[in-house]
VOSEPA-601799 format. One record per residue (C-alpha): x, y, z. Coordinates in Angstrom, 2 decimals. Each point is the difference from the previous one (the first is absolute). Example, Ala and Ser with C-alpha at 12.3 -4.5 7.8 and 13.67 -1.06 7.14 Angstrom:
2
REC  12.30  -4.50  7.80
REC  1.37  3.44  -0.66
//
This chain:
409
REC  -0.35  -0.05  -0.08
REC  1.78  3.43  -1.07
REC  -0.31  2.94  2.22
REC  -0.28  3.33  -1.44
REC  1.32  2.38  2.51
REC  0.08  3.15  -2.19
REC  -3.79  -0.52  -0.38
REC  -0.19  1.84  3.57
REC  0.34  3.00  -1.76
REC  -3.45  -0.57  -1.59
REC  -1.40  0.80  3.27
REC  0.94  3.57  0.60
REC  -3.18  0.54  -2.61
REC  -2.31  -1.10  2.54
REC  1.95  1.16  2.87
REC  0.05  3.82  -1.53
REC  -4.13  -0.42  -0.90
REC  -0.98  -1.18  3.27
REC  2.67  2.28  2.07
REC  -1.23  3.12  -1.84
REC  -3.77  -1.00  0.72
REC  1.07  0.02  3.63
REC  1.60  3.33  -0.39
REC  -2.79  1.55  -2.28
REC  -2.81  -0.84  2.71
REC  1.21  3.00  2.25
REC  -0.73  2.24  -2.91
REC  -3.38  -1.05  -0.85
REC  -1.54  2.33  2.34
REC  1.45  3.12  -1.98
REC  -2.22  -1.08  -3.08
REC  -3.28  1.73  -1.01
REC  -3.31  -2.10  0.77
REC  -0.39  -0.62  -3.85
REC  3.60  -1.48  -0.31
REC  -0.77  -2.05  3.21
REC  -3.05  -1.56  -1.27
REC  1.96  -1.09  -3.29
REC  3.04  -1.35  2.24
REC  -2.37  -1.57  1.99
REC  -1.24  -1.96  -2.76
REC  3.18  -0.52  -1.74
REC  0.61  -3.52  1.19
REC  -2.92  -0.97  -2.18
REC  1.15  1.55  -3.06
REC  3.55  -1.17  0.32
REC  -1.49  -3.74  0.31
REC  -2.07  0.58  -3.00
REC  3.21  1.31  -1.81
REC  1.48  -3.63  1.44
REC  -3.01  -1.94  -1.39
REC  0.35  1.49  -3.48
REC  3.63  -0.32  -0.19
REC  0.25  -3.81  1.48
REC  -2.92  -1.22  -2.38
REC  2.09  1.32  -2.73
REC  3.42  -1.58  0.75
REC  -1.97  -3.32  1.54
REC  1.26  0.46  3.47
REC  -2.39  -1.57  2.38
REC  2.02  0.41  3.31
REC  0.32  3.24  -0.26
REC  -3.55  0.38  -1.28
REC  -0.98  -1.64  3.36
REC  2.53  2.22  1.69
REC  -1.97  2.91  -1.11
REC  -3.30  -1.49  1.08
REC  1.27  -0.77  3.36
REC  1.57  3.26  0.84
REC  -3.28  1.88  -1.25
REC  -1.84  -2.40  1.93
REC  1.89  0.62  3.07
REC  -0.20  4.00  -0.28
REC  -3.64  -0.42  -0.37
REC  -0.23  -2.15  3.00
REC  1.62  2.48  2.20
REC  -1.67  3.09  -1.40
REC  -3.57  -1.63  0.32
REC  0.23  -2.56  3.13
REC  3.30  0.94  2.42
REC  -0.31  3.84  0.16
REC  -1.56  -0.90  3.37
REC  1.49  -1.02  3.42
REC  1.53  -3.52  0.22
REC  -1.53  -0.54  3.14
REC  -3.44  -0.72  -1.90
REC  -0.29  -3.60  -0.80
REC  -0.76  0.26  -3.77
REC  2.80  2.14  -0.51
REC  2.74  -2.20  2.05
REC  -1.34  -3.00  -2.28
REC  0.38  1.59  -3.23
REC  3.58  1.53  0.92
REC  1.36  -3.41  1.03
REC  -1.36  -1.67  -3.11
REC  1.61  2.83  -2.26
REC  3.39  -0.40  2.19
REC  -0.18  -3.36  -0.66
REC  -1.27  0.13  -3.88
REC  2.81  2.62  -1.27
REC  3.00  -2.24  0.95
REC  -1.69  -3.37  -0.74
REC  -1.40  1.33  -3.30
REC  3.44  1.66  -0.98
REC  1.67  -3.43  0.95
REC  -2.29  -1.70  -2.17
REC  0.47  2.47  -3.27
REC  4.00  -0.45  0.64
REC  -0.30  -3.67  -0.14
REC  -2.28  -0.44  -3.02
REC  1.53  -0.19  -3.18
REC  -1.10  2.47  -2.80
REC  -2.11  -1.70  -2.98
REC  -2.08  2.88  -1.48
REC  -3.85  0.39  0.53
REC  -2.49  -1.41  -2.31
REC  1.05  -3.77  0.70
REC  -0.82  -2.43  2.51
REC  2.74  0.63  1.99
REC  -0.55  3.62  0.23
REC  -3.44  -0.84  1.28
REC  0.94  -2.25  2.76
REC  2.58  2.34  1.19
REC  -2.43  2.81  0.18
REC  -2.72  -2.70  1.66
REC  2.83  -0.95  2.57
REC  0.86  3.78  0.52
REC  -3.70  0.78  1.11
REC  -0.23  -3.13  1.85
REC  3.04  0.81  2.10
REC  -1.69  3.22  0.69
REC  -3.25  -1.53  1.44
REC  2.03  -2.65  1.82
REC  1.88  3.14  1.89
REC  -3.46  0.78  1.20
REC  0.00  -3.77  1.54
REC  3.16  0.35  1.45
REC  -0.73  3.19  1.92
REC  -3.02  -1.44  1.50
REC  2.09  -3.36  1.17
REC  2.44  2.80  1.34
REC  -2.91  1.48  1.97
REC  -1.48  -2.92  1.54
REC  3.88  -1.27  1.05
REC  1.46  -0.19  3.51
REC  1.06  3.49  1.45
REC  3.60  -0.22  -1.25
REC  -0.92  -0.71  -3.67
REC  -2.16  2.95  0.25
REC  2.20  2.52  1.75
REC  2.85  -1.21  -2.89
REC  -2.69  1.82  -2.59
REC  -1.13  2.82  2.23
REC  0.42  3.33  -1.77
REC  2.35  2.92  1.45
REC  2.61  -1.99  1.89
REC  1.87  2.91  -0.11
REC  -0.11  3.82  0.51
REC  -0.74  1.55  -3.72
REC  -0.15  -3.25  -1.89
REC  -3.12  -1.99  -0.28
REC  0.96  -3.29  -1.58
REC  -0.14  -3.00  2.24
REC  3.10  -1.86  0.68
REC  -1.16  -3.24  -1.63
REC  -0.80  2.02  -3.21
REC  3.22  1.82  0.27
REC  1.92  -3.18  -0.09
REC  -2.31  -1.35  -2.88
REC  1.13  3.27  -1.99
REC  3.69  -0.60  0.73
REC  -0.08  -3.43  -1.02
REC  -1.51  0.87  -3.50
REC  2.18  2.83  -0.18
REC  3.00  -2.15  0.10
REC  -1.38  -2.52  -2.20
REC  -0.77  2.84  -2.57
REC  3.85  1.35  0.58
REC  1.06  -3.86  -0.84
REC  -2.17  -0.10  -3.04
REC  1.54  3.19  -1.24
REC  3.40  -1.01  0.12
REC  -0.68  -3.49  -1.42
REC  -2.65  0.66  -2.72
REC  1.39  3.65  -0.96
REC  -3.54  1.20  -1.15
REC  -1.49  3.38  -0.12
REC  -3.15  -1.87  1.66
REC  1.07  -1.14  3.00
REC  1.38  3.33  0.57
REC  -3.38  1.75  -0.52
REC  -1.60  -2.34  2.30
REC  2.46  0.75  2.51
REC  -1.04  3.69  -0.23
REC  -3.58  -1.33  0.33
REC  0.71  -1.75  3.06
REC  1.79  2.81  1.51
REC  -2.56  2.42  -0.59
REC  -3.01  -2.37  1.31
REC  2.41  -0.14  3.02
REC  0.10  3.52  1.02
REC  -3.54  0.58  -0.99
REC  -0.85  -2.32  2.82
REC  2.79  0.77  2.49
REC  -0.64  3.31  -0.37
REC  -3.61  0.15  -0.06
REC  -0.08  2.87  2.64
REC  1.44  2.61  -2.56
REC  -1.94  2.22  -2.00
REC  -0.08  -0.90  -3.45
REC  2.33  -2.98  0.25
REC  -2.22  -2.26  -2.03
REC  -0.35  2.68  -2.86
REC  3.69  0.35  -0.46
REC  0.85  -3.68  0.50
REC  -2.73  -1.16  -2.14
REC  1.56  2.69  -2.91
REC  3.47  -1.57  0.70
REC  -1.22  -3.83  -0.01
REC  -1.75  0.96  -3.51
REC  3.05  1.79  -0.96
REC  2.24  -2.81  0.60
REC  -2.28  -2.34  -2.35
REC  0.00  2.60  -2.57
REC  4.01  0.15  0.26
REC  0.16  -4.17  0.05
REC  -2.16  -0.11  -3.22
REC  1.90  3.11  -1.89
REC  3.24  -1.83  1.10
REC  -1.59  -3.19  -1.16
REC  -0.76  1.22  -3.32
REC  3.34  1.36  -0.79
REC  1.62  -3.38  1.30
REC  -2.69  -1.41  -2.90
REC  1.36  2.22  -2.66
REC  3.62  0.18  0.76
REC  0.96  -3.59  1.38
REC  0.13  -3.26  -1.76
REC  -2.25  -2.31  1.63
REC  2.19  -3.12  -0.41
REC  3.83  1.38  1.18
REC  -1.35  2.57  2.33
REC  2.35  2.38  -1.80
REC  -0.62  3.44  -1.30
REC  -1.31  -0.23  -3.87
REC  0.55  1.47  -3.21
REC  -2.33  3.01  0.77
REC  2.00  0.88  2.99
REC  3.23  -0.33  -1.87
REC  -1.13  2.22  -2.78
REC  -0.65  2.46  2.63
REC  3.01  -0.34  1.77
REC  2.09  0.69  -3.06
REC  -1.67  3.41  -0.67
REC  0.91  1.11  3.35
REC  4.07  -0.88  0.01
REC  2.76  2.46  0.40
REC  2.97  0.53  -2.13
REC  1.99  -3.14  1.68
REC  -1.50  -3.50  0.03
REC  0.65  -3.32  -1.18
REC  -2.46  -2.57  -1.10
REC  0.68  -3.87  0.19
REC  -2.28  -2.26  -2.13
REC  -0.06  -3.98  1.34
REC  -1.34  -3.12  -1.98
REC  -0.71  -3.61  1.27
REC  2.41  -2.20  -2.03
REC  -1.59  -2.55  -2.14
REC  -3.38  0.67  1.60
REC  -2.20  -1.09  -3.00
REC  2.04  -3.43  0.21
REC  -0.78  -0.17  3.86
REC  -3.48  0.61  -0.28
REC  -0.75  -2.48  -2.74
REC  2.17  -2.83  1.87
REC  -1.52  0.59  3.68
REC  -3.65  2.04  -0.79
REC  -1.19  3.39  0.31
REC  -0.60  -0.54  3.93
REC  3.52  -0.81  0.63
REC  0.89  3.15  -2.50
REC  -2.10  2.25  2.36
REC  1.84  -1.12  2.81
REC  3.34  0.63  -1.53
REC  -1.27  3.81  -1.20
REC  -0.76  0.19  4.31
REC  3.28  -1.18  0.72
REC  2.00  2.42  -2.57
REC  -2.69  2.92  1.28
REC  0.96  -0.40  3.80
REC  3.76  0.15  -1.18
REC  -0.13  3.00  -2.20
REC  -2.02  1.88  2.66
REC  2.62  -0.38  2.65
REC  2.41  1.58  -2.43
REC  2.43  2.38  1.83
REC  1.51  3.64  -0.99
REC  -3.15  1.55  0.07
REC  -1.85  -2.16  -3.19
REC  -3.46  -0.15  -0.25
REC  -1.20  -3.11  -1.84
REC  -2.61  -0.48  -2.44
REC  -1.71  -2.64  -2.13
REC  0.16  0.80  -3.46
REC  -1.74  -2.39  -1.69
REC  0.25  -3.79  -0.07
REC  3.53  -1.47  1.31
REC  1.16  3.52  -0.33
REC  0.80  2.46  3.17
REC  1.48  3.50  0.04
REC  1.42  2.02  2.60
REC  0.71  3.31  0.21
REC  3.13  1.65  1.89
REC  -0.52  3.57  0.61
REC  3.38  2.10  0.44
REC  2.08  -3.18  -0.76
REC  2.77  -0.88  -2.68
REC  -0.13  -3.48  -1.65
REC  3.32  -0.82  1.98
REC  -2.20  0.79  3.23
REC  -3.10  -2.45  -0.82
REC  2.26  -2.61  -1.54
REC  0.78  -1.67  3.27
REC  -3.64  0.17  1.38
REC  -1.01  -1.54  -3.07
REC  2.11  -2.63  0.33
REC  -0.56  -0.58  3.14
REC  -3.86  -0.61  -1.29
REC  1.33  -2.07  -2.47
REC  2.06  -2.57  2.15
REC  -2.82  -0.20  2.66
REC  -2.32  -1.16  -2.78
REC  2.59  -2.60  -1.51
REC  0.62  -1.46  3.48
REC  -3.79  -0.57  1.04
REC  -1.01  -3.48  -0.49
REC  -3.77  -0.55  -0.83
REC  -1.52  -3.28  0.91
REC  -2.66  -1.33  -2.49
REC  -2.08  -2.87  0.92
REC  -0.71  -3.01  -1.87
REC  -3.28  0.89  -1.56
REC  -0.83  -3.76  -0.57
REC  0.24  -1.06  3.28
REC  -2.17  2.96  1.53
REC  -3.54  -0.58  0.78
REC  -2.76  1.67  -2.00
REC  -1.56  1.42  2.98
REC  1.76  2.97  1.79
REC  -1.52  -1.40  3.34
REC  1.54  -3.20  -0.50
REC  3.30  1.39  -0.82
REC  0.28  2.24  3.04
REC  -0.98  -3.17  2.19
REC  2.88  -2.29  -1.62
REC  2.75  2.90  -0.11
REC  0.26  -0.53  3.76
REC  0.57  -3.74  -0.27
REC  1.50  -0.70  -3.36
REC  2.76  1.47  -1.56
REC  -0.84  0.76  -3.68
REC  2.71  -0.43  -2.62
REC  1.54  3.62  -1.03
REC  2.00  1.33  -2.51
REC  2.46  3.04  1.02
REC  0.55  2.35  -2.91
REC  1.42  3.53  -0.02
REC  -0.29  3.32  -2.49
REC  2.23  2.20  -1.03
REC  -0.63  3.74  -1.11
REC  2.00  2.46  -2.39
REC  0.05  3.81  0.25
REC  1.30  2.81  -1.85
REC  0.78  3.30  1.34
REC  -0.30  3.37  -1.38
REC  0.50  4.02  1.23
REC  -0.90  3.15  -1.20
REC  2.61  1.89  -2.34
REC  0.60  1.91  -2.99
REC  -0.87  -2.98  -2.04
REC  -3.11  -1.12  1.79
REC  -1.50  3.36  1.05
REC  -3.77  -1.22  1.01
REC  -1.41  -2.75  2.24
REC  -1.24  -1.65  -3.26
REC  3.52  -0.10  -1.75
REC  1.71  -0.84  3.31
REC  -2.98  -3.12  0.20
REC  0.79  -1.07  -3.15
REC  3.68  0.20  0.22
REC  -0.26  -2.46  3.33
REC  -2.10  -2.39  -1.97
REC  3.03  -0.26  -2.66
REC  2.41  -0.65  2.91
REC  -2.17  -2.71  0.85
REC  -0.15  -1.60  -3.16
REC  3.82  0.34  0.26
REC  -0.34  -2.00  2.95
REC  -2.12  -2.61  -1.51
REC  2.92  -0.30  -2.57
REC  2.62  -0.36  2.50
REC  -1.40  -3.23  1.24
REC  -2.72  1.09  2.63
REC  0.22  0.59  3.89
REC  2.04  3.07  -0.25
REC  -0.61  3.85  0.11
REC  1.45  2.08  -2.74
REC  0.12  3.76  0.43
//
């Protein structure tokens, strides 16, 4: 399991959104009456925008997160603007304090498979079922022993409303969100972390004026951010390898300065490898190469150019600076041994194969692949990115003619 520590930087966006909401709360009193009416209903407008965008991009988890955020705001505005000493209000507050983390945990763990299909329908039904289950759990807690009721009683601290038990639940789900952010490296998990934080502050600081308004807006904006970033990823990242794609490369080439180098990299004998071992294994090869190229040093950024070709852009670097980094990539790929299972002995059913892997060692062949690379830099003969790219491609062809598994610059 690979860990993407750099993905933690993405948490900066929901942190700024939620933190900005907390700061903005203190200035709402300075708004005029008409403006305050608009702001008070803004969580609903933001949620509607989320629904439209989520529908367009087929993002069910974020659509449900927007519905949940708007529902929490509606619940607080209509039923929790009273003393929590009232039994009905206390019950609904407990339901909300359980529902927000549990529903966020469900959305964090559920895979994304679109809206209009059987799985999407089941995901939505289970989401609503879990929301209903929170009422049952809350009633069970209220009917439990004194110690359990005390653990989930509101106002455990001065200026803090959320119960100790619900606080621990929020902390556990927050940790889960953090783990999934660095494991999956996805905008959806980051957005859901923002929704979780907004829900937490809405309930923990319920005694503060307008806290549900600013956190309702913050939760919705976190979803909007996640949807926009997700759409950007769809447009600019390659689905198979996870690398930035051709569109992102074209935009990057238009922003380069006066000093840079470009490397073109190609998998050797890839068509022959595909014909021998099949396209599934060929895809695994491309993923392997992409994972190694992504780790290139010296400030390089890797892109999938197309097919078995990759491109690396090195800003403010000469060809000599980049050659060592590309050679390390080439060597790491050549030294990696891939195991290919004997397909004839593999069970037809995937579950049977999973069961047998624990007890039966299937015969496998080890293979390795090599890559060739060419590097060119901007200069008098290559004054623009297109000519540098063409020159790097020419150097790549020379590497092939030279015998492959080498870097030419």
